[in-house]
KOLMAR-328831 format. One record per residue (C-alpha): residue in three letters; x, y, z. Coordinates in pm, whole numbers, plus 50000, padded with zeros to 5 digits. Each point is the difference from the previous one (the first is absolute). Example, Ala and Ser with C-alpha at 12.3 -4.5 7.8 and 13.67 -1.06 7.14 Angstrom:
BEGIN
ALA512304955050780SER501375034449934
END
This chain:
BEGIN
MET472134767650708ASP499974978449690GLY503144989649815CYS499745029649758ALA499775026950268LEU502945023150062GLN501534995750344ILE501925028350166SER502754994950256LEU502855019150163ILE503404985650086SER503065015250166ASP502654977049850LEU500524998149623GLY501714966550056GLN496504985750030VAL499525006149627ALA501994980949740ALA502075023149782SER498484984449688ASP496475007850121TRP500775035950097ASP501915006849679ALA497204985149789CYS498105030950117ALA502925024550017ASN501634990149672PRO497504980649786GLY501694978749739GLY503305000350186ALA501835021849746GLN503395013350107PRO500775026650087PRO496665004250176LEU497885030149921ASP500475011350360PRO502864984350200PHE498735015750325THR496814979650029THR501694966649937HIS500124974750282ARG503805002050013PHE500075037850056LEU497265001250262ARG501444969450173ALA503435016550012LEU498475029850179GLU498354976850249HIS502874975550053SER502525028050049GLY497945017250268SER499565031049782VAL496274995750059GLY498434986250317ALA498685012850329ARG503015020950098SER500115017149660GLY496455012850018TRP499134979349692GLU498164969050124PRO499134976449712ARG496354990849950TYR500104985549650LEU496535000149847LEU499144967449822VAL497064989849782HIS499434962949933GLN497484982149785GLY499634962750032GLY503324997750186GLN501925019349734LEU501555034150067VAL498435023049742ALA500925034550137ALA502265015550263ALA501245033450127PRO503015010250211MET498195016050294TYR501465013150325VAL498805014350328LYS501885032950038SER500825017850325HIS501485030649824SER500145015649653GLN503684994749924GLY501344982649691GLU496885006749792TYR500965029949778ILE496385010649945PHE499635021150307ASP496924999050222HIS501455020250290ALA497375027049947PHE497264973750031ALA501564986550320GLN500285034450156ALA496425009249910TYR498724966850135ALA501845005650329ARG498695035750029ALA496494986049960GLY500664977650300GLY500644967749813ARG502834974750004TYR501494998049651TYR502354970650060PRO499884971149945LYS498785001049642LEU499904975449708GLN502385004049708VAL500174980549676ALA503455008649868VAL503504987849933PRO501895013150305PHE502595027149938THR499394998449623PRO498535030049816ALA499504980949674THR496724996449814GLY498654964949945ARG497054977250053ARG499014998050365PHE497054976349960LEU501704969449854CYS497624977349812ARG500264968749793PRO498825005749641GLY496224998549991PHE499605011450361GLU500965036449960ASP496565015250056ALA498694976050264GLY503314997850185THR500575037450013ALA496435006650113ALA500284973750273MET503235014850134LEU498725035849999GLU496884989550189ALA502124979850244MET502275030050068ALA497075022950073ALA498334974150222THR503204992150189ALA500595036850074ALA496435005350120GLU499694968150204ASN503305005850178HIS499335036950065LEU503005010549792SER500145035849877SER500674992349637ALA501134977349719HIS502415010849726VAL501404986549673THR503135017349872PHE501645000249656CYS497204979849842THR499195000649629GLN497555024749851GLN497684971149909GLU499954988150362ALA499335035350121GLU497065004449765CYS498564966450107ALA500365008450370THR497925031749984ALA496934978349940HIS500724983450337GLY500135032550196PHE503745006549989LEU501315035049931HIS502345003549703ARG503025022250057ILE502305011649719THR503525012250074GLU503105001549781GLN503444985949936PHE502535005149720HIS500474971349755TRP502164996349690GLU498364984749694ASN501904980649735PRO498125000649669GLY502684978049843TYR503225020049999ALA502854981949825SER502565016050232PHE500395026750266ASP500995023649720GLY496604993649847PHE498425012750320LEU502295030450004ALA499045008049642ALA496405004950115LEU501035026850252SER500435037249963SER503575010349930ARG500485015250345LYS498794969250187ARG502004977049774LYS503185019250081MET499184999750373ILE499574962250011ARG503164993749799LYS501925022450238GLU498544982550306ARG500884965749862ALA503545010749914THR500465015150346ALA498684968850174GLN502014975849789GLY503145020150067PHE499774994550375GLY503234980150001GLY498734964549978THR497704977149804ILE496244995149984ARG498524966149930GLN496674982349994VAL499744967150189THR497124975549985GLY499224962950024ASP502824976450089ASP502545028149970LEU498685013050331GLN502194989050289PRO499575002250380ALA502715026650011HIS497825022549784TRP497264998350262ASP502475007750278ALA500915031949814PHE496435009049921TRP498954994950362ALA502415027650100PHE498475022849736TYR496464991550110GLN500815005850366ASP501345034749924THR497015010449788GLY497464984150235ALA501435016750307ARG499885034249831LYS496524996249846TRP498024979850252GLY502104998850316THR500004962149995PRO500284979549679TYR496854979749928LEU501634968449868THR502194976350199ARG503334986349882GLY498424965749968PHE497605013049734PHE502865005949757ASP501414965250066LEU496624984749914VAL499735021349686HIS503434986949900GLN498824964150049THR496615002449830MET499875031349781ARG503395005249835ASP498444999649654ASP497495026750110VAL502725024350110LEU502145025849823LEU502705014350226VAL501915029749859LEU503335005050173ALA502625027349990GLU503404986150097ARG503235018350069ASP503314982650065GLY498164966750000ARG497545010850270PRO496295008249952VAL499365036050106ALA496395004449884GLY497154978849872ALA496404999849880LEU497694970050039ASN497344993349738PHE497494971949958ILE499174987149653GLY496404996249891ARG498744988049664GLU499035035249892THR501715022050259ILE503365005350168PHE499275010150358GLY502615021950166ARG499924993850374TYR503035010150205TRP503155020549961GLY502885007350232CYS503675009150011ILE502995002350228GLU501695026549783ASP498435030849844HIS500695006649632PRO498235025549779CYS497124986249791LEU500674964050104HIS496504997150145PHE498435010149667GLU502184975549809LEU499464969750222CYS496325005250078TYR498615014149676TYR502244997649696GLN501324965050064ALA496434987350055MET498985016249671ASP502984983949824PHE498964966250135ALA496375004949900ILE501025009549647SER502314969949964ARG497324976350134ARG497135017249813VAL498185006750326ALA497185025349970ARG500665022750299VAL502055009050304GLU498355008950330ALA502615016950215GLY498095000550329ALA498145026750192GLN500315037749980GLY502745018149811MET498995030249788HIS503595000249873LYS499194968949796LEU497945020849756ALA503045016349839ARG501454965249944GLY497054987049799TYR497864985850282LEU496485013449947PRO497175004550252SER497844968750018GLN496874992350197VAL500254977750306HIS496884984150145SER498944990650352LEU496784990650179HIS498645010150339TYR497034988450205PHE498715013150334PRO497164981550177GLU499055032550180ARG497795015749731GLY500425036150101PHE503784997449986HIS499814980349673GLN498025028449843ALA502405026350131VAL502954981549847ALA498074996849673ARG499675037849984TYR503695004450078LEU501044975149731ASP497845017449743GLN501815032950067GLU503404982950012GLY499324981949673ARG499235032749822ALA503245015050130ILE502024969449895ALA498485000549651HIS500885036949963GLU503534994150125MET500564970849762HIS498765020649706THR502305028750097LEU503014977550051ALA499474983449662GLU500585034149842PHE503544998950140ALA500834965849856PRO503474999449840PHE498864986649664ARG500265020049679LYS497005022349942SER500334994549626ASP498774964750071GLY496895014050167GLY501394989950337SER500234963749887HIS502704978050144GLY499464971649758
END
């Protein structure tokens, strides 16, 4: 190859890439906070260093790199998966159908941020290399799956632009949904409430009053105000929630220590404290345009405290920081009544076996129609005043 050709490689250790090189692709220009904290070198490295990803986790790193003339121009966080856990865009039906057809579904390839159902760029390119870099990585994924006799290759929580580009390279575009809160520029939380119907406004005020009357204090902690003791408390919350939801929590204790060391400014921790002791907490990550709600847990149950810590406090923070939206994680129809509206989520899927690929394409077409109908129906139940034509601006 000549010096201008793109060169593809796979590595299993992100320590082989300088943080400045990776982040030149993940966060061009270096602005803080980054557009997406989850694709930064420091976040992915924390997952790796802490043992949250690796062979025993079922997420084996195979970072996809594109170089030109010795310079890293594009990259993707790719993993070899031995299960479908921690993905939040579920392919269990695909796996079962593949097995019934006599195939071996695992291992598979996955471009994703592990355990993180947050939309963002998955094909990370230096400015000027967006088209060529993305195309090279898509072609490399398809070729890697085929050459290694893997069942499939997937890209989860990508952008709509990436999804539309990938269809030209043979990937199937899947649309699912989450509930996101949009901030058109509210001056205060009361400004948001003023846009709601009277009934929903009263409900939220009652929920907030109930939560804030739990017998303690609620505070937001970020940056250098975060202390190791806060992570000790949050670990207990995370353990409780993880054990109930997944059986075994995905993240190790060491992950939170590394986040404390390298990502304090990217974190918003909302804590409820009673008698000087944290009893519940919600962990958020701060992006340039989005507050990403990630984990919640408690060691005491109090009415409406979950809504306050996970949703309303994040909205308060977004309003005060003039951040455009809050993504509060996967699932949760109950978010609709609290101003979180149905939003499209995009993923990509590729199967080297053409017959199966075509069968999944037909399934996704039917699923997409159902999702579109559901989103339209749910939007009719949005809590905003009908006199505004359903607007929440």
